[in-house]
C-alpha positions as CSV (number, residue, x, y, z in Angstrom):
1,M,20.9,3.0,33.7
2,D,21.7,3.7,30.1
3,T,19.4,1.5,28.1
4,N,20.3,2.7,24.6
5,Q,23.0,0.1,24.4
6,Y,20.3,-2.6,24.7
7,L,17.9,-1.0,22.3
8,E,18.7,-3.2,19.3
9,I,18.5,-6.4,21.3
10,F,15.2,-5.2,22.8
11,I,13.7,-4.5,19.4
12,D,14.8,-7.9,17.9
13,E,13.7,-9.9,20.9
14,S,10.3,-8.0,21.1
15,K,9.6,-8.8,17.5
16,E,10.5,-12.5,18.1
17,H,8.1,-12.7,21.1
18,L,5.3,-10.9,19.2
19,Q,5.7,-13.3,16.3
20,A,5.6,-16.3,18.7
21,M,2.5,-14.9,20.3
22,S,0.8,-14.5,16.9
23,E,1.7,-18.1,15.9
24,H,0.5,-19.5,19.1
25,L,-2.7,-17.5,19.1
26,L,-3.6,-19.0,15.7
27,E,-3.0,-22.4,17.2
28,L,-5.1,-21.6,20.2
29,E,-8.0,-20.5,17.9
30,K,-8.0,-23.9,16.4
31,D,-7.6,-25.7,19.7
32,P,-9.1,-23.5,22.5
33,E,-8.7,-26.1,25.2
34,N,-4.9,-26.4,24.8
35,I,-3.6,-24.8,28.0
36,A,0.0,-25.5,27.0
37,T,-0.4,-23.0,24.1
38,V,-1.9,-20.4,26.5
39,N,1.2,-20.9,28.7
40,E,3.5,-20.2,25.7
41,I,1.6,-17.0,24.9
42,F,1.6,-16.0,28.5
43,R,5.3,-16.6,28.8
44,S,6.1,-14.4,25.7
45,A,3.8,-11.6,27.0
46,H,5.3,-11.8,30.5
47,T,8.9,-11.5,29.1
48,L,7.8,-8.6,26.8
49,K,6.2,-6.8,29.7
50,G,9.4,-7.1,31.8
51,M,11.7,-6.0,28.9
52,S,9.4,-3.0,28.2
53,A,9.3,-1.9,31.8
54,T,13.1,-2.2,32.1
55,M,13.6,-0.1,28.9
56,G,11.1,2.6,30.1
57,Y,8.4,2.0,27.5
58,E,5.4,2.4,29.9
59,D,2.6,2.3,27.4
60,L,4.0,-1.0,25.9
61,A,4.5,-2.5,29.4
62,N,1.0,-1.4,30.5
63,L,-0.8,-2.9,27.5
64,T,1.1,-6.1,27.8
65,H,0.3,-6.2,31.5
66,K,-3.5,-6.0,30.8
67,L,-3.1,-8.7,28.1
68,E,-1.2,-10.8,30.5
69,N,-4.0,-10.7,33.0
70,V,-6.5,-12.0,30.5
71,L,-4.1,-14.8,29.5
72,D,-3.6,-15.6,33.1
73,A,-7.4,-15.9,33.6
74,I,-7.6,-18.2,30.6
75,R,-4.8,-20.5,31.7
76,N,-6.3,-20.7,35.2
77,Q,-9.6,-21.7,33.5
78,Q,-11.4,-18.7,34.9
79,L,-12.2,-17.6,31.3
80,S,-13.1,-19.7,28.3
81,V,-11.6,-18.8,24.9
82,S,-14.2,-17.2,22.6
83,V,-14.2,-15.4,19.3
84,E,-14.6,-12.0,21.0
85,I,-11.7,-12.7,23.3
86,M,-9.5,-13.8,20.4
87,D,-10.4,-10.7,18.4
88,T,-9.4,-8.5,21.3
89,V,-6.2,-10.3,22.0
90,F,-5.2,-10.2,18.3
91,S,-5.9,-6.5,18.2
92,S,-3.8,-6.0,21.3
93,V,-0.9,-7.8,19.6
94,D,-1.4,-5.6,16.5
95,D,-1.0,-2.5,18.7
96,L,2.0,-4.0,20.4
97,E,3.6,-4.6,17.0
98,A,2.9,-1.0,16.0
99,M,4.5,0.3,19.2
100,V,7.6,-1.8,18.7
101,E,7.9,-0.7,15.0
102,D,7.6,2.9,16.2
103,I,10.5,2.3,18.7
104,A,12.5,0.7,15.9
105,A,11.9,3.8,13.7
106,G,13.3,6.0,16.5
107,G,10.0,6.9,18.2
108,D,9.0,6.7,21.8
109,G,6.6,3.7,21.5
110,K,3.6,5.7,22.6
111,R,0.1,4.9,21.1
112,D,-3.5,5.6,22.0
113,V,-4.6,2.2,23.2
114,A,-7.4,3.3,25.5
115,A,-10.1,1.5,23.5
116,I,-8.3,-1.9,23.5
117,V,-7.3,-1.5,27.2
118,E,-11.0,-0.9,28.0
119,K,-11.9,-4.1,26.1
120,L,-9.3,-6.1,28.0
121,L,-10.6,-4.7,31.4
122,V,-14.1,-5.8,30.5
123,I,-12.9,-9.3,29.7
124,E,-10.9,-9.2,33.0
125,Q,-14.0,-8.2,34.9
126,G,-15.7,-11.2,33.4
127,E,-12.9,-13.2,35.1
128,S,-13.5,-11.6,38.5
129,A,-17.3,-12.2,38.0
130,A,-16.6,-15.8,37.4
131,S,-14.4,-15.8,40.5
132,A,-17.2,-14.3,42.6
133,E,-19.5,-17.2,41.7
134,A,-17.5,-19.5,44.0
135,P,-16.7,-17.4,47.1
136,E,-16.7,-20.4,49.5
137,A,-14.1,-22.2,47.4
138,L,-11.9,-19.1,47.3
139,S,-12.1,-18.3,50.9
140,A,-11.2,-21.9,51.7
141,S,-8.2,-21.6,49.4
142,Q,-7.2,-18.4,51.3
143,S,-7.7,-19.9,54.7
144,T,-5.8,-23.1,54.1
145,G,-3.0,-21.2,52.3
146,T,-3.1,-23.6,49.3
147,L,-3.1,-22.4,45.8
148,S,-3.9,-24.4,42.7
149,Y,-1.1,-24.7,40.0
150,D,-1.2,-25.6,36.4
151,E,1.2,-27.9,34.5
152,F,3.6,-25.1,33.6
153,E,3.8,-23.8,37.2
154,W,4.4,-27.4,38.6
155,T,7.2,-27.7,36.0
156,V,8.8,-24.5,37.4
157,I,8.4,-25.7,41.0
158,N,9.9,-29.2,40.1
159,Q,12.9,-27.7,38.3
160,S,13.6,-25.2,41.1
161,K,13.5,-28.0,43.7
162,E,15.9,-30.1,41.6
163,Q,18.3,-27.1,41.7
164,G,18.2,-26.8,45.5
165,F,15.5,-24.1,45.9
166,T,12.7,-24.2,48.4
167,C,9.1,-23.4,47.3
168,L,7.1,-21.6,49.9
169,E,3.5,-20.5,50.1
170,I,3.4,-17.3,52.2
171,S,0.0,-16.1,53.4
172,V,0.1,-12.5,54.7
173,S,-2.8,-10.9,56.7
174,L,-2.9,-7.1,57.1
175,R,-4.6,-5.3,60.0
176,A,-8.3,-4.7,59.5
177,D,-7.8,-1.0,59.9
178,C,-4.9,-0.9,57.4
179,V,-4.8,2.2,55.2
180,L,-3.3,2.1,51.7
181,K,-3.4,-1.7,51.5
182,A,-1.8,-1.6,48.0
183,A,1.3,0.2,49.4
184,R,1.7,-2.5,52.1
185,V,1.4,-5.2,49.4
186,F,4.0,-3.5,47.4
187,M,6.4,-3.4,50.3
188,V,5.9,-7.1,51.0
189,F,6.5,-7.9,47.4
190,E,9.7,-5.8,47.5
191,V,10.9,-7.9,50.4
192,L,10.0,-11.2,48.7
193,E,11.6,-10.3,45.4
194,K,14.9,-9.6,47.2
195,C,14.7,-13.1,48.8
196,G,13.8,-15.0,45.6
197,E,11.3,-15.1,42.7
198,V,7.5,-14.8,43.0
199,I,5.8,-17.2,40.6
200,K,2.1,-16.7,41.7
201,S,-0.1,-14.6,43.9
202,F,-3.8,-14.8,45.0
203,P,-5.5,-12.5,44.3
204,S,-3.8,-11.6,41.0
205,S,-1.2,-8.8,41.0
206,D,-3.7,-6.4,39.2
207,Q,-6.4,-7.0,41.9
208,L,-3.8,-6.5,44.6
209,E,-2.8,-3.1,43.0
210,E,-6.5,-2.1,42.9
211,E,-7.1,-3.3,46.5
212,K,-9.7,-5.8,45.4
213,F,-9.1,-8.1,48.4
214,D,-10.0,-8.2,52.1
215,E,-7.0,-8.4,54.4
216,T,-5.2,-11.6,53.4
217,F,-3.2,-12.5,50.2
218,T,-1.1,-15.5,49.4
219,V,2.2,-15.5,47.4
220,T,4.2,-18.5,46.1
221,L,8.0,-17.8,46.4
222,I,11.0,-19.8,45.1
223,T,14.0,-19.1,47.3
224,K,17.1,-20.4,48.9
225,E,16.7,-18.4,52.1
226,P,15.3,-20.0,55.3
227,A,11.6,-19.6,55.9
228,N,12.2,-18.0,59.4
229,D,14.4,-15.3,57.9
230,I,11.8,-14.4,55.3
231,E,9.1,-14.3,58.0
232,D,11.2,-11.9,60.1
233,K,11.7,-9.6,57.1
234,I,8.0,-9.4,56.3
235,K,7.2,-8.7,60.0
236,K,9.2,-5.5,59.7
237,V,6.6,-4.1,57.2
238,S,4.1,-2.0,59.1
239,E,0.4,-3.0,59.2
240,V,1.3,-6.7,58.8
241,E,-0.7,-8.7,61.4
242,Q,-0.1,-12.3,60.7
243,I,2.2,-14.5,58.5
244,Q,1.8,-18.1,57.7
245,V,4.5,-19.9,55.7
246,T,4.0,-23.4,54.2
247,E,6.5,-25.4,52.2
248,I,5.2,-27.1,49.1
249,T,6.3,-30.7,49.3
250,A,3.8,-32.8,47.2
251,V,4.8,-32.5,43.6
252,P,2.1,-33.9,41.2
253,Q,3.3,-35.7,38.1
254,P,1.4,-35.6,34.8
255,E,-1.3,-38.3,34.6
256,A,0.3,-39.9,31.5
257,E,3.3,-40.9,33.5
258,P,2.8,-44.6,34.5
259,V,5.0,-44.5,37.6
260,P,5.3,-41.3,39.7
261,E,8.9,-40.5,40.2
262,P,10.1,-37.8,42.7
263,P,12.2,-35.1,41.0
264,V,15.6,-35.8,42.5
265,S,19.0,-36.1,41.0
266,T,20.2,-39.3,39.2
267,S,23.1,-39.8,41.5
268,V,20.9,-40.0,44.6
269,Q,18.4,-42.4,42.9
270,M,21.0,-44.7,41.3
271,E,20.4,-47.8,43.6
272,P,16.6,-47.7,43.7
273,V,16.5,-47.4,39.9
274,Q,18.6,-50.5,39.5
275,E,16.3,-52.3,42.0
276,A,13.2,-51.1,40.1
277,S,14.7,-52.4,36.9
278,K,14.6,-56.0,38.2
279,K,11.0,-55.7,39.2
280,Q,9.6,-53.6,36.4
281,P,11.8,-53.7,33.3
282,V,9.0,-52.7,30.9
283,E,8.1,-49.6,32.9
284,L,11.7,-48.5,33.2
285,E,12.1,-48.7,29.4
286,K,9.2,-46.5,29.0
287,R,10.6,-44.0,31.5
288,E,14.0,-43.9,29.8
289,S,12.4,-43.3,26.5
290,K,10.6,-40.2,28.0
291,S,13.6,-38.8,29.7
292,P,14.7,-35.5,28.2
293,K,17.9,-35.5,26.1
294,P,20.7,-33.2,27.2
295,A,20.1,-29.6,25.9
296,A,22.1,-28.8,22.9
297,S,24.6,-25.9,23.4
298,N,23.7,-22.7,21.6
299,K,25.7,-22.6,18.3
300,T,24.4,-19.2,17.0
301,I,25.2,-15.6,17.8
302,R,23.2,-12.4,16.9
303,V,25.1,-10.2,14.4
304,N,24.1,-6.7,13.4
305,I,23.3,-6.6,9.7
306,E,25.5,-3.5,9.3
307,R,28.5,-5.6,10.2
308,L,27.6,-8.1,7.5
309,D,27.2,-5.2,5.0
310,I,30.8,-4.0,6.0
311,L,32.1,-7.5,5.5
312,M,30.4,-7.8,2.2
313,N,31.8,-4.4,1.0
314,L,35.4,-5.6,2.0
315,F,34.9,-8.8,0.1
316,E,33.6,-6.9,-2.9
317,E,36.9,-5.0,-2.9
318,L,38.7,-8.4,-2.8
319,V,36.7,-9.6,-5.8
320,I,37.8,-6.5,-7.7
321,D,41.5,-7.1,-6.8
322,R,41.1,-10.8,-7.7
323,G,40.0,-9.8,-11.2
324,R,43.0,-7.4,-11.4
325,L,45.4,-10.2,-10.3
326,E,44.0,-12.6,-12.8
327,S,44.5,-10.1,-15.7
328,I,48.1,-9.4,-14.5
329,S,48.8,-13.1,-14.3
330,A,47.5,-13.7,-17.8
331,E,49.7,-11.0,-19.1
332,L,52.9,-12.1,-17.4
333,N,52.3,-15.9,-17.8
334,H,54.5,-16.8,-14.8
335,N,53.9,-20.4,-13.6
336,E,54.2,-19.7,-9.9
337,L,52.1,-16.5,-10.1
338,N,49.5,-18.4,-12.1
339,E,49.3,-21.2,-9.5
340,T,49.0,-18.7,-6.6
341,V,46.3,-16.7,-8.3
342,E,44.4,-19.9,-9.1
343,H,44.6,-21.0,-5.5
344,M,43.5,-17.5,-4.3
345,S,40.6,-17.6,-6.7
346,R,39.4,-20.9,-5.3
347,I,39.7,-19.7,-1.7
348,S,38.0,-16.4,-2.4
349,G,35.2,-18.4,-4.2
350,D,34.6,-20.5,-1.1
351,L,34.8,-17.3,1.1
352,Q,32.2,-15.7,-1.3
353,N,29.8,-18.6,-0.8
354,I,30.2,-18.4,3.0
355,I,29.6,-14.7,3.1
356,L,26.6,-14.9,0.8
357,N,25.1,-17.7,2.9
358,M,25.6,-15.6,6.1
359,R,23.4,-13.0,4.4
360,M,20.8,-15.5,3.5
361,V,17.5,-15.4,5.5
362,P,14.6,-17.9,5.3
363,V,11.6,-16.5,3.6
364,E,9.8,-17.7,6.7
365,T,10.7,-14.3,8.3
366,V,8.3,-12.7,5.8
367,F,5.8,-15.6,5.5
368,N,5.2,-15.6,9.3
369,R,3.1,-12.5,9.2
370,F,0.6,-13.8,6.7
371,P,-1.5,-16.4,8.7
372,K,-2.7,-13.5,10.9
373,L,-3.2,-11.3,7.8
374,V,-5.4,-14.0,6.2
375,R,-7.3,-14.5,9.4
376,Q,-8.2,-10.8,9.5
377,L,-8.9,-10.8,5.8
378,S,-11.4,-13.6,6.0
379,R,-13.2,-11.9,8.9
380,D,-13.3,-8.5,7.1
381,L,-14.6,-10.1,3.9
382,G,-17.0,-12.6,5.5
383,K,-15.2,-15.4,3.7
384,Q,-13.7,-18.7,4.8
385,I,-10.0,-18.7,3.8
386,N,-7.3,-21.2,4.7
387,L,-3.6,-20.3,4.1
388,E,-1.1,-23.1,3.3
389,I,2.6,-22.3,3.5
390,I,5.1,-24.5,1.6
391,G,8.9,-24.1,1.5
392,A,9.2,-21.4,4.3
393,E,12.8,-22.6,4.8
394,T,13.8,-21.4,1.3
395,E,16.5,-18.8,1.7
396,L,16.9,-15.4,0.1
397,D,19.4,-12.5,0.4
398,R,18.5,-10.1,3.3
399,T,18.3,-7.2,0.9
400,V,15.6,-9.0,-1.2
401,I,13.8,-10.2,1.9
402,D,13.4,-6.6,3.1
403,E,11.8,-5.5,-0.1
404,I,9.5,-8.5,-0.9
405,G,7.1,-8.2,2.1
406,D,4.8,-5.5,0.8
407,P,4.4,-7.0,-2.7
408,L,3.3,-10.3,-1.2
409,V,0.8,-8.5,1.1
410,H,-0.8,-7.0,-2.0
411,L,-0.9,-10.3,-3.8
412,I,-2.5,-12.2,-0.8
413,R,-5.0,-9.4,-0.3
414,N,-5.8,-9.6,-4.0
415,A,-6.2,-13.4,-3.9
416,G,-8.6,-13.1,-0.9
417,D,-10.6,-10.2,-2.2
418,H,-10.8,-10.9,-6.0
419,G,-10.0,-14.6,-6.1
420,I,-11.7,-16.5,-3.3
421,E,-15.6,-16.4,-3.6
422,M,-18.1,-16.1,-0.8
423,P,-19.0,-19.5,0.9
424,E,-22.5,-19.7,-0.7
425,A,-21.1,-19.0,-4.2
426,R,-18.4,-21.7,-3.7
427,L,-21.0,-24.2,-2.5
428,S,-23.2,-23.5,-5.6
429,K,-20.2,-24.4,-7.8
430,S,-19.7,-27.7,-5.9
431,K,-16.5,-26.3,-4.2
432,P,-15.8,-26.5,-0.5
433,A,-17.0,-23.4,1.4
434,E,-13.5,-22.7,2.6
435,G,-11.2,-21.3,-0.1
436,T,-7.4,-22.0,0.0
437,I,-4.5,-19.7,-0.7
438,K,-1.2,-21.5,-1.2
439,L,2.0,-19.6,-0.6
440,K,5.0,-21.6,-1.9
441,A,8.7,-20.8,-2.2
442,Y,11.4,-23.0,-3.9
443,H,14.9,-22.7,-5.4
444,S,15.6,-23.2,-9.1
445,G,19.1,-22.5,-10.4
446,N,20.2,-19.0,-9.3
447,H,16.7,-17.9,-8.6
448,V,14.0,-18.2,-6.0
449,F,10.4,-18.7,-7.1
450,I,7.5,-17.5,-4.9
451,E,4.0,-18.6,-6.0
452,I,0.7,-17.4,-4.7
453,E,-2.0,-19.8,-5.8
454,D,-5.8,-19.7,-5.0
455,D,-8.6,-22.0,-5.9
456,G,-11.0,-19.1,-6.4
457,A,-13.0,-17.7,-9.3
458,G,-9.9,-17.1,-11.6
459,I,-9.5,-14.1,-13.9
460,N,-12.3,-13.2,-16.4
461,K,-10.2,-12.7,-19.5
462,D,-12.9,-10.9,-21.6
463,R,-13.7,-8.6,-18.7
464,V,-10.1,-7.7,-18.2
465,L,-9.5,-7.0,-21.9
466,Q,-12.7,-4.9,-22.1
467,K,-11.6,-2.8,-19.1
468,A,-8.1,-2.3,-20.6
469,L,-9.7,-1.2,-23.9
470,D,-12.0,1.3,-22.0
471,K,-9.1,2.8,-20.1
472,G,-6.9,3.0,-23.3
473,I,-4.2,0.7,-21.8
474,V,-4.2,-1.3,-25.1
475,T,-5.6,-0.6,-28.6
476,E,-8.1,-3.0,-30.4
477,E,-5.3,-3.8,-32.9
478,Q,-2.9,-4.9,-30.0
479,A,-5.7,-6.8,-28.3
480,L,-6.2,-9.1,-31.3
481,G,-2.7,-10.6,-31.1
482,M,-2.5,-10.9,-27.3
483,T,-2.0,-14.3,-25.6
484,D,-4.0,-15.3,-22.5
485,R,-1.0,-14.6,-20.2
486,Q,-0.5,-11.1,-21.8
487,I,-4.2,-10.4,-21.1
488,F,-3.8,-11.5,-17.5
489,E,-0.8,-9.3,-17.0
490,L,-2.9,-6.3,-18.0
491,I,-4.2,-6.3,-14.4
492,M,-0.8,-5.1,-13.3
493,A,-1.0,-2.0,-15.5
494,S,-1.0,1.3,-13.7
495,G,-4.5,2.4,-12.6
496,F,-6.1,-0.8,-13.7
497,S,-8.9,-2.3,-11.5
498,T,-11.9,-4.5,-12.2
499,A,-13.4,-3.9,-8.7
500,E,-17.0,-2.6,-9.0
501,V,-16.9,-1.2,-5.4
502,I,-13.9,0.6,-3.9
503,S,-13.0,-0.9,-0.5
504,D,-10.3,-0.6,2.0
505,L,-8.8,-3.8,0.8
506,S,-8.6,-3.3,-3.0
507,G,-10.2,-1.7,-6.0
508,R,-8.4,1.6,-6.0
509,G,-6.3,0.8,-9.1
510,V,-3.1,0.6,-7.1
511,G,-1.3,-2.4,-5.7
512,L,-0.5,-4.8,-8.5
513,D,1.4,-2.1,-10.6
514,V,3.4,-1.4,-7.4
515,V,4.0,-5.1,-7.0
516,K,5.3,-5.4,-10.6
517,T,7.6,-2.3,-10.2
518,T,9.1,-3.5,-6.9
519,I,9.8,-7.0,-8.2
520,E,11.4,-5.7,-11.4
521,S,13.5,-3.3,-9.4
522,L,14.9,-6.3,-7.6
523,G,15.9,-7.9,-11.0
524,G,12.9,-10.3,-10.8
525,S,9.8,-10.9,-12.9
526,I,6.1,-11.9,-12.3
527,T,3.9,-14.0,-14.4
528,I,0.2,-14.8,-14.1
529,D,-1.7,-18.0,-15.1
530,S,-5.4,-18.5,-14.5
531,A,-8.3,-20.7,-15.3
532,E,-11.7,-19.1,-15.0
533,G,-13.7,-20.8,-12.2
534,A,-10.6,-22.8,-11.0
535,G,-8.2,-20.2,-9.6
536,S,-5.0,-18.3,-10.4
537,I,-1.3,-18.6,-9.9
538,F,1.0,-15.5,-9.5
539,S,4.6,-16.6,-9.9
540,I,7.5,-14.4,-8.8
541,Q,11.0,-15.0,-9.9
542,L,13.8,-13.4,-7.8
543,P,17.6,-13.5,-7.9
544,L,19.2,-15.2,-4.9
545,T,21.4,-12.2,-4.2
546,L,21.8,-8.6,-5.5
547,S,25.4,-7.7,-4.5
548,I,27.6,-10.0,-6.6
549,I,26.2,-11.0,-10.0
550,S,27.3,-12.9,-13.1
551,V,27.3,-10.7,-16.2
552,M,28.3,-10.8,-19.9
553,L,30.8,-8.0,-20.6
554,V,30.4,-6.3,-24.0
555,E,32.1,-3.5,-25.7
556,V,30.5,-0.5,-27.5
557,E,33.2,1.6,-29.2
558,Q,35.7,2.1,-26.4
559,E,33.2,1.7,-23.5
560,K,32.5,-1.5,-21.6
561,Y,29.0,-2.5,-20.4
562,A,27.9,-5.4,-18.3
563,I,24.6,-7.2,-19.1
564,P,23.3,-9.5,-16.2
565,L,23.3,-13.2,-17.2
566,S,19.9,-13.6,-15.5
567,S,18.3,-11.5,-18.3
568,I,20.2,-13.1,-21.3
569,I,18.7,-15.8,-23.4
570,E,21.7,-16.2,-25.8
571,T,24.1,-14.3,-28.0
572,A,24.0,-14.2,-31.8
573,I,25.7,-12.8,-34.8
574,V,23.1,-11.4,-37.2
575,K,23.6,-10.6,-40.9
576,K,22.6,-7.1,-42.0
577,E,20.3,-8.6,-44.7
578,D,18.4,-10.5,-42.0
579,I,17.2,-7.3,-40.3
580,M,13.7,-6.2,-41.2
581,K,11.5,-3.2,-40.3
582,A,8.2,-3.2,-38.5
583,H,6.5,-0.1,-37.0
584,N,9.5,2.1,-37.9
585,Q,11.8,-0.2,-35.8
586,Q,14.5,-2.6,-36.9
587,V,13.5,-6.2,-35.9
588,I,14.8,-9.8,-36.5
589,D,13.1,-13.1,-36.7
590,F,14.3,-15.2,-33.7
591,R,12.9,-18.7,-33.9
592,G,9.5,-17.5,-35.2
593,K,9.3,-14.5,-32.9
594,V,9.6,-10.9,-34.0
595,V,12.3,-9.3,-31.7
596,P,13.1,-5.6,-31.8
597,L,16.8,-4.5,-32.0
598,L,18.1,-1.8,-29.6
599,F,21.4,-0.2,-30.5
600,L,23.2,0.5,-27.2
601,K,25.4,3.2,-28.8
602,D,22.3,5.2,-29.6
603,I,20.6,4.6,-26.3
604,F,23.6,5.6,-24.3
605,S,24.8,8.3,-26.7
606,V,28.2,6.8,-27.2
607,P,30.4,8.8,-29.6
608,H,30.9,6.7,-32.7
609,K,32.0,6.9,-36.3
610,E,29.5,6.0,-39.0
611,Q,30.5,2.8,-40.8
612,E,28.8,0.1,-42.7
613,D,28.7,-3.2,-40.8
614,R,27.8,-6.5,-42.5
615,F,27.3,-8.3,-39.2
616,Y,25.9,-7.3,-35.9
617,S,26.7,-8.7,-32.5
618,V,23.4,-9.2,-30.6
619,V,22.7,-10.1,-27.0
620,L,19.1,-11.5,-26.8
621,V,17.5,-10.5,-23.5
622,R,14.1,-10.9,-22.0
623,K,11.7,-9.5,-19.4
624,G,8.9,-12.0,-18.7
625,E,7.5,-12.9,-22.0
626,K,8.9,-9.9,-23.9
627,M,12.3,-10.0,-25.7
628,A,14.8,-7.6,-27.3
629,G,18.1,-7.8,-29.0
630,L,20.8,-5.5,-27.7
631,V,23.3,-4.6,-30.5
632,V,26.9,-4.2,-29.3
633,D,30.3,-4.0,-31.1
634,S,31.8,-7.1,-29.5
635,F,31.5,-9.7,-26.7
636,I,34.3,-9.8,-24.1
637,G,33.1,-12.7,-22.0
638,Q,31.4,-13.8,-18.8
639,Q,32.5,-12.6,-15.4
640,E,31.4,-12.2,-11.8
641,V,31.2,-8.6,-10.8
642,V,30.3,-6.5,-7.8
643,L,27.2,-4.4,-8.2
644,K,27.9,-0.8,-7.0
645,S,25.3,1.9,-6.6
646,L,25.8,5.1,-8.7
647,G,24.8,7.2,-5.7
648,N,22.1,9.8,-5.2
649,Y,23.3,12.2,-7.9
650,L,23.0,9.6,-10.6
651,S,20.0,7.6,-9.4
652,N,17.8,8.4,-12.4
653,V,20.1,7.4,-15.2
654,F,18.0,5.6,-17.8
655,A,18.6,1.8,-18.2
656,I,21.6,1.8,-15.9
657,S,21.2,-0.2,-12.6
658,G,24.7,0.4,-11.3
659,A,28.4,0.1,-12.1
660,T,31.3,-2.2,-11.4
661,I,35.1,-2.0,-11.3
662,L,36.9,-4.5,-13.6
663,G,40.2,-6.2,-13.1
664,D,42.1,-3.7,-15.2
665,G,40.7,-0.8,-13.1
666,Q,38.1,0.3,-15.7
667,V,34.5,1.1,-14.8
668,A,31.8,-0.8,-16.6
669,L,28.1,0.3,-16.4
670,I,25.6,-2.4,-15.7
671,V,22.6,-2.4,-18.1
672,D,19.1,-2.6,-16.7
673,C,17.4,-4.8,-19.3
674,N,14.0,-4.3,-17.6
675,A,14.0,-0.6,-18.3
676,L,14.9,-1.2,-22.0
677,I,12.1,-3.6,-22.7
678,K,8.6,-2.1,-22.7
């Protein structure tokens, strides 16, 4: 079978199952007695094992199988959840994630997991040791052919009986002198799986494979075939001595249910229910309120992101043509043409919103990985850290989502390592021993804000400034005029670190400078606020989308440039006599702030004739707290444009982030304001 056609579906679904396992493991750690949570984890592991085996990824399937055995022992209450077991299971999930990532990157999914498999086997042997403590009970279970079932398994049995299936317990005894018992078991299972679905076996499948049983094993089968036919088929397997088939008829209901009700269809039970309603109206109401609602039909489909990219590219071409039509319509001034163009503009605007919304993804897809990260972080550091996530449903463009994950990892690690204090230090300051990191996302205008807040030690302003002076990042003259926020932002300078000891987590002088560079490359900004002893807030501002942006078109000589509106504060006309000089640079006084002027014709080497101007057209832009005035020849107006990459050959052009095609067919370069402001 050619499995390549299913590879993308396999990768997507594997990631979903692994994410679900991580989330439920964190829940299980808080509530170790919750068997329903264990069942959810087991279900995800079981599905992942089956998919991996089908796709031919043996290492992945093998590790998942070993993990599944441990989970099976926990849900059958043969093992109790402990810290050591949870650590091993979390490590297993980490290895599984690494294998799936390797497959997604084009690899074979192979990984050296011998150490973690050994740990899982040790845990599993603990299960068999626990089983050995009650040999009488087990032998009784075998001899009577009755297995115990948990709530999840009873649900499966009930639902299958409702759908017309029969549930059988089949006890098979092999001859005492049987050779290769595991092979005979395999042959029996092969027969049974052709007849229906095996939902349980005793001993476990792993013990059967390793021949850790005497002569008899019991299997629970859901089937539509008659019991006699199945018995005849099993008898054809050599070395089988005896077969005992029992139908499961008693179906226990959860204890919370006030009146046991057999799982049969509504049509059959119509008259008895009416009769019961006369005798016990209150209990019937309770029962009706608990009855499950009809399942909602699936309204979603899985679409490859490449198809959305193609759709976006086609729409971008439409936006360019729309601009062209608008300019032609304005020149011709024909009523019917104007009306048609206006109507087309409205429709294409609605279409633009729909396409952009299709590309929007909740930040939850990124935030989901952080609870497990914080758990591991707290264990590595010996600290108690609680992560609160707020606004995970906030949506961002897929291209931004793909890039924002690593910067957030750096910031959360930084908050845990540098921000949150050790429990004893927190208690001495009258704080709770457990520190809190809040991860918050929310919309504001055309931007999304992501905040990482901690209630830790805060930033020591004097220490940061001294370290920056020692490293030559700032001069003493610059340090005198710096605000608190500017001092805090020094920690994002390249090579800066206040860590006394270099660790695997932080303190190497890398991380926050990478965070700043990545966020600014996305057209965003990052600010830091902190109060010593109370904690810090790192606030990231990001654009909603990167493909279609609003710009101010300006002209420099005969060339047109586009300046993103997200960077613009306002435009102004400045008199020549209002321009001053400071540090060999022309500056203006803008509402009490000294703002340097940057002449675009000089920066981009635009050919121009020397002439005396009495007035300058200035676009005031900002990057965080810093500002600059871009001097242009004239303003053209505001417009929505499509951001196009300049390609690999022109990837390093200074202060140009891309280009766009205007309605009249001309190309306008898009100015990167972040590169201009230093």
